KEVOFI-776113 format. One record per residue (C-alpha): residue number from 1; residue in one letter; chain; y negated, z negated, x. Coordinates in nm, 3 decimals. Example, Ala and Ser with C-alpha at 12.3 -4.5 7.8 and 13.67 -1.06 7.14 Angstrom:
BEGIN
PABA,1,a,A,0.450,-0.780,1.230 .
PABA,2,s,A,0.106,-0.714,1.367 .
END
This chain:
BEGIN
PABA,1,m,A,6.687,-13.187,-0.710 .
PABA,2,p,A,6.439,-12.947,-0.855 .
PABA,3,r,A,6.160,-13.120,-0.658 .
PABA,4,k,A,6.301,-13.035,-0.314 .
PABA,5,k,A,6.326,-12.656,-0.393 .
PABA,6,a,A,5.960,-12.618,-0.481 .
PABA,7,t,A,5.871,-12.794,-0.146 .
PABA,8,k,A,6.077,-12.537,0.055 .
PABA,9,r,A,5.918,-12.248,-0.127 .
PABA,10,k,A,5.583,-12.389,-0.051 .
PABA,11,s,A,5.672,-12.434,0.319 .
PABA,12,n,A,5.773,-12.061,0.347 .
PABA,13,e,A,5.455,-11.936,0.184 .
PABA,14,s,A,5.239,-12.152,0.433 .
PABA,15,i,A,5.416,-11.979,0.735 .
PABA,16,w,A,5.315,-11.623,0.611 .
PABA,17,k,A,4.964,-11.726,0.549 .
PABA,18,n,A,4.930,-11.840,0.916 .
PABA,19,p,A,4.744,-11.569,1.105 .
PABA,20,i,A,4.893,-11.653,1.437 .
PABA,21,v,A,5.249,-11.598,1.316 .
PABA,22,i,A,5.146,-11.254,1.176 .
PABA,23,v,A,4.999,-11.129,1.490 .
PABA,24,g,A,5.297,-11.257,1.688 .
PABA,25,i,A,5.530,-11.060,1.454 .
PABA,26,i,A,5.318,-10.745,1.473 .
PABA,27,s,A,5.309,-10.763,1.859 .
PABA,28,a,A,5.684,-10.806,1.882 .
PABA,29,v,A,5.739,-10.499,1.650 .
PABA,30,a,A,5.493,-10.291,1.863 .
PABA,31,t,A,5.664,-10.388,2.180 .
PABA,32,i,A,6.005,-10.289,2.030 .
PABA,33,i,A,5.860,-9.957,1.920 .
PABA,34,a,A,5.704,-9.892,2.255 .
PABA,35,a,A,6.034,-9.971,2.425 .
PABA,36,i,A,6.210,-9.738,2.183 .
PABA,37,v,A,5.949,-9.461,2.249 .
PABA,38,a,A,5.979,-9.512,2.618 .
PABA,39,r,A,6.356,-9.457,2.602 .
PABA,40,t,A,6.313,-9.130,2.399 .
PABA,41,p,A,6.244,-8.813,2.635 .
PABA,42,g,A,5.945,-8.625,2.528 .
PABA,43,p,A,5.792,-8.291,2.647 .
PABA,44,p,A,5.710,-8.300,3.018 .
PABA,45,k,A,5.357,-8.315,3.145 .
PABA,46,p,A,5.234,-8.035,3.356 .
PABA,47,s,A,5.185,-8.277,3.639 .
PABA,48,d,A,5.543,-8.398,3.604 .
PABA,49,p,A,5.722,-8.345,3.952 .
PABA,50,v,A,6.031,-8.205,3.770 .
PABA,51,l,A,5.825,-7.938,3.618 .
PABA,52,t,A,5.668,-7.866,3.949 .
PABA,53,e,A,6.013,-7.815,4.115 .
PABA,54,i,A,6.116,-7.584,3.825 .
PABA,55,v,A,5.816,-7.372,3.871 .
PABA,56,t,A,5.859,-7.353,4.247 .
PABA,57,l,A,6.218,-7.244,4.208 .
PABA,58,q,A,6.122,-6.968,3.956 .
PABA,59,a,A,5.868,-6.855,4.201 .
PABA,60,q,A,6.127,-6.817,4.457 .
PABA,61,a,A,6.367,-6.666,4.260 .
PABA,62,t,A,6.132,-6.406,4.127 .
PABA,63,p,A,6.087,-6.198,4.460 .
PABA,64,s,A,6.458,-6.159,4.494 .
PABA,65,v,A,6.476,-6.001,4.158 .
PABA,66,l,A,6.193,-5.763,4.241 .
PABA,67,t,A,6.341,-5.680,4.586 .
PABA,68,s,A,6.663,-5.582,4.407 .
PABA,69,i,A,6.469,-5.349,4.170 .
PABA,70,s,A,6.277,-5.188,4.442 .
PABA,71,t,A,6.563,-5.104,4.664 .
PABA,72,t,A,6.773,-4.940,4.386 .
PABA,73,p,A,6.521,-4.696,4.238 .
PABA,74,s,A,6.659,-4.470,3.951 .
PABA,75,t,A,6.711,-4.101,4.031 .
PABA,76,p,A,6.614,-3.854,3.772 .
PABA,77,s,A,6.920,-3.681,3.655 .
PABA,78,a,A,6.735,-3.343,3.598 .
PABA,79,l,A,6.662,-3.294,3.970 .
PABA,80,p,A,6.919,-3.108,4.174 .
PABA,81,s,A,7.077,-3.268,4.470 .
PABA,82,e,A,6.924,-3.158,4.800 .
PABA,83,t,A,7.177,-3.291,5.024 .
PABA,84,v,A,7.332,-3.029,5.264 .
PABA,85,t,A,7.671,-3.116,5.425 .
PABA,86,p,A,7.702,-2.851,5.720 .
PABA,87,t,A,8.045,-2.769,5.829 .
PABA,88,e,A,8.168,-2.595,6.170 .
PABA,89,e,A,8.229,-2.269,5.952 .
PABA,90,t,A,7.866,-2.263,5.815 .
PABA,91,t,A,7.701,-1.933,5.928 .
PABA,92,p,A,7.330,-1.880,5.865 .
PABA,93,t,A,7.227,-1.556,5.677 .
PABA,94,s,A,6.923,-1.352,5.709 .
PABA,95,t,A,6.638,-1.411,5.448 .
PABA,96,f,A,6.506,-1.065,5.478 .
PABA,97,t,A,6.621,-0.705,5.471 .
PABA,98,v,A,6.517,-0.439,5.730 .
PABA,99,v,A,6.410,-0.111,5.555 .
PABA,100,p,A,6.440,0.188,5.788 .
PABA,101,m,A,6.151,0.429,5.815 .
PABA,102,t,A,6.191,0.736,5.596 .
PABA,103,s,A,6.026,1.072,5.596 .
PABA,104,t,A,5.764,0.971,5.352 .
PABA,105,l,A,5.595,0.765,5.602 .
PABA,106,d,A,5.477,1.073,5.797 .
PABA,107,p,A,5.505,0.906,6.155 .
PABA,108,i,A,5.238,1.034,6.394 .
PABA,109,v,A,5.361,1.219,6.685 .
PABA,110,f,A,5.037,1.268,6.840 .
PABA,111,f,A,4.654,1.168,6.764 .
PABA,112,e,A,4.347,1.251,6.955 .
PABA,113,n,A,3.985,1.153,6.878 .
PABA,114,f,A,3.834,1.252,7.202 .
PABA,115,n,A,3.648,0.904,7.229 .
PABA,116,s,A,3.773,0.839,7.572 .
PABA,117,g,A,3.766,1.195,7.694 .
PABA,118,l,A,4.061,1.441,7.687 .
PABA,119,s,A,4.414,1.286,7.690 .
PABA,120,p,A,4.616,1.350,7.998 .
PABA,121,d,A,4.885,1.482,7.763 .
PABA,122,w,A,4.679,1.809,7.726 .
PABA,123,q,A,4.718,2.084,7.988 .
PABA,124,v,A,4.417,2.290,8.039 .
PABA,125,i,A,4.519,2.660,8.054 .
PABA,126,y,A,4.189,2.789,8.159 .
PABA,127,g,A,3.812,2.755,8.116 .
PABA,128,e,A,3.588,2.446,8.082 .
PABA,129,y,A,3.565,2.233,7.777 .
PABA,130,l,A,3.317,1.967,7.681 .
PABA,131,i,A,3.334,1.615,7.523 .
PABA,132,i,A,3.009,1.549,7.332 .
PABA,133,n,A,2.971,1.230,7.100 .
PABA,134,g,A,3.354,1.190,7.097 .
PABA,135,q,A,3.414,1.545,6.996 .
PABA,136,l,A,3.566,1.855,7.167 .
PABA,137,s,A,3.327,2.123,7.220 .
PABA,138,v,A,3.258,2.444,7.435 .
PABA,139,a,A,2.975,2.528,7.661 .
PABA,140,e,A,2.720,2.803,7.575 .
PABA,141,n,A,2.885,3.138,7.614 .
PABA,142,g,A,3.191,2.984,7.756 .
PABA,143,e,A,3.553,2.942,7.634 .
PABA,144,f,A,3.856,2.737,7.718 .
PABA,145,e,A,4.201,2.672,7.604 .
PABA,146,i,A,4.429,2.341,7.633 .
PABA,147,e,A,4.772,2.304,7.526 .
PABA,148,l,A,5.046,2.040,7.439 .
PABA,149,d,A,5.388,2.121,7.568 .
PABA,150,n,A,5.738,2.029,7.515 .
PABA,151,l,A,5.711,1.924,7.152 .
PABA,152,a,A,6.022,2.079,6.982 .
PABA,153,l,A,5.902,2.043,6.627 .
PABA,154,t,A,6.029,2.209,6.332 .
PABA,155,n,A,5.905,2.032,6.012 .
PABA,156,y,A,5.554,1.889,6.064 .
PABA,157,s,A,5.180,1.905,5.981 .
PABA,158,l,A,4.892,1.946,6.196 .
PABA,159,e,A,4.530,1.839,6.105 .
PABA,160,m,A,4.173,1.822,6.237 .
PABA,161,d,A,3.827,1.787,6.161 .
PABA,162,v,A,3.645,2.135,6.229 .
PABA,163,y,A,3.260,2.167,6.272 .
PABA,164,l,A,3.203,2.548,6.330 .
PABA,165,r,A,2.899,2.746,6.406 .
PABA,166,p,A,2.834,3.114,6.348 .
PABA,167,d,A,2.889,3.210,6.691 .
PABA,168,t,A,3.189,2.997,6.786 .
PABA,169,w,A,3.553,3.092,6.732 .
PABA,170,t,A,3.811,2.831,6.698 .
PABA,171,q,A,4.182,2.922,6.728 .
PABA,172,i,A,4.508,2.726,6.707 .
PABA,173,v,A,4.791,2.868,6.904 .
PABA,174,f,A,5.163,2.798,6.827 .
PABA,175,n,A,5.422,2.885,7.084 .
PABA,176,k,A,5.180,3.096,7.285 .
PABA,177,s,A,5.248,3.385,7.044 .
PABA,178,l,A,5.101,3.294,6.703 .
PABA,179,r,A,4.736,3.181,6.649 .
PABA,180,a,A,4.507,3.113,6.346 .
PABA,181,s,A,4.151,3.201,6.394 .
PABA,182,y,A,3.833,3.086,6.222 .
PABA,183,q,A,3.467,3.178,6.225 .
PABA,184,p,A,3.225,3.073,5.949 .
PABA,185,r,A,3.144,3.333,5.685 .
PABA,186,q,A,3.355,3.595,5.860 .
PABA,187,s,A,3.710,3.713,5.845 .
PABA,188,n,A,3.987,3.456,5.926 .
PABA,189,r,A,4.314,3.585,6.048 .
PABA,190,w,A,4.664,3.514,6.166 .
PABA,191,e,A,4.730,3.691,6.495 .
PABA,192,v,A,5.043,3.750,6.697 .
PABA,193,y,A,5.074,3.822,7.077 .
PABA,194,q,A,5.242,4.153,7.147 .
PABA,195,g,A,5.235,4.387,7.442 .
PABA,196,n,A,4.987,4.170,7.636 .
PABA,197,n,A,4.749,4.185,7.336 .
PABA,198,w,A,4.671,3.975,7.028 .
PABA,199,e,A,4.726,4.183,6.698 .
PABA,200,i,A,4.610,4.088,6.360 .
PABA,201,l,A,4.911,3.996,6.144 .
PABA,202,t,A,4.688,3.930,5.835 .
PABA,203,k,A,4.341,3.820,5.765 .
PABA,204,w,A,4.132,3.692,5.485 .
PABA,205,i,A,3.771,3.645,5.397 .
PABA,206,n,A,3.635,3.341,5.245 .
PABA,207,n,A,3.269,3.377,5.161 .
PABA,208,t,A,3.247,3.017,5.052 .
PABA,209,q,A,3.402,2.878,5.365 .
PABA,210,p,A,3.209,2.580,5.476 .
PABA,211,s,A,3.108,2.523,5.835 .
PABA,212,n,A,3.254,2.163,5.833 .
PABA,213,f,A,3.599,2.119,5.688 .
PABA,214,k,A,3.939,1.946,5.714 .
PABA,215,l,A,4.203,2.188,5.838 .
PABA,216,v,A,4.562,2.122,5.764 .
PABA,217,i,A,4.853,2.339,5.860 .
PABA,218,e,A,5.193,2.244,5.710 .
PABA,219,v,A,5.499,2.386,5.900 .
PABA,220,q,A,5.845,2.415,5.782 .
PABA,221,g,A,6.039,2.600,6.048 .
PABA,222,n,A,5.876,2.933,6.069 .
PABA,223,s,A,5.680,2.886,5.750 .
PABA,224,f,A,5.301,2.808,5.779 .
PABA,225,e,A,5.077,2.711,5.510 .
PABA,226,l,A,4.700,2.678,5.607 .
PABA,227,y,A,4.471,2.461,5.389 .
PABA,228,m,A,4.085,2.400,5.415 .
PABA,229,n,A,3.961,2.077,5.240 .
PABA,230,g,A,4.296,2.064,5.056 .
PABA,231,q,A,4.297,2.406,4.925 .
PABA,232,l,A,4.558,2.651,5.029 .
PABA,233,e,A,4.394,2.960,5.193 .
PABA,234,i,A,4.713,3.161,5.310 .
PABA,235,q,A,5.080,3.134,5.382 .
PABA,236,i,A,5.279,3.326,5.635 .
PABA,237,v,A,5.632,3.346,5.759 .
PABA,238,h,A,5.686,3.427,6.123 .
PABA,239,g,A,5.819,3.376,6.451 .
PABA,240,d,A,6.068,3.081,6.609 .
PABA,241,p,A,6.158,2.798,6.363 .
PABA,242,t,A,6.090,2.549,6.645 .
PABA,243,t,A,5.748,2.483,6.770 .
PABA,244,n,A,5.753,2.388,7.141 .
PABA,245,s,A,5.366,2.417,7.227 .
PABA,246,i,A,5.049,2.386,7.025 .
PABA,247,g,A,4.723,2.506,7.181 .
PABA,248,i,A,4.339,2.494,7.094 .
PABA,249,r,A,4.115,2.776,7.216 .
PABA,250,m,A,3.742,2.775,7.148 .
PABA,251,v,A,3.509,3.078,7.222 .
PABA,252,d,A,3.136,3.068,7.215 .
PABA,253,a,A,2.951,3.395,7.189 .
PABA,254,g,A,2.577,3.321,7.150 .
PABA,255,p,A,2.308,3.082,7.205 .
PABA,256,i,A,2.327,2.881,6.878 .
PABA,257,d,A,2.459,2.543,6.881 .
PABA,258,e,A,2.825,2.546,6.959 .
PABA,259,g,A,3.105,2.406,6.723 .
PABA,260,s,A,3.333,2.103,6.782 .
PABA,261,l,A,3.668,1.948,6.680 .
PABA,262,d,A,3.769,1.591,6.624 .
PABA,263,n,A,4.071,1.376,6.505 .
PABA,264,f,A,4.356,1.610,6.599 .
PABA,265,i,A,4.667,1.482,6.458 .
PABA,266,i,A,5.030,1.593,6.444 .
PABA,267,k,A,5.265,1.430,6.187 .
PABA,268,t,A,5.651,1.493,6.138 .
PABA,269,d,A,5.868,1.429,5.855 .
PABA,270,e,A,6.191,1.464,6.056 .
END
């Protein structure tokens, strides 16, 4: 009995010492492990067709998301709405206000610079005038008078540039009955027409009176203020409060160069 057990043990040991048996066992185990591994899902490869399909679907899904975002842009809440909903009762309003002219603008009633000759608004009363270099003048030893008529002015100003010479008188005539006369370095005067003659109403001497000056006469009704180069020379009150005519008279009494006038302007504050 004991003899048989020893033989069986020895037989078993001889089997494990056989290399062919060991290799077979290892191959069987490897086959089993490989089968197990093959059945277990692992991470997909980049070339896996399933992964390619997923990437393609994502690429197709992405534009739809972007399109949704681009067609619904956010609107800043701080910006006011500019939507205008007109109705039939909507009435457009003016965007500006018309400001009427006032007396401070001194609208020009008449302007004459003599550059194109004498305006047809003037009426030649008598004599012969000259236009030299765009200025009104008088011939040697000659005289003339021109007039603007139908004015009907009460509050206004008259101004002009005066270029006097020693032998030339310049006179501004109002309503054919009142005139201011000037001659360089001699007595200036206001004269009135009475009894077919011009009589001296008042006169003044300006020893420093220049030959060239800006003459301005401010008229308020029958009040006359006369300025030379901005300086008040004399004020008088006389005659009708309405000026219907204004004339210019020039007289030359010698061979010396004649005087001239330019830029005759009438402004009104009415």
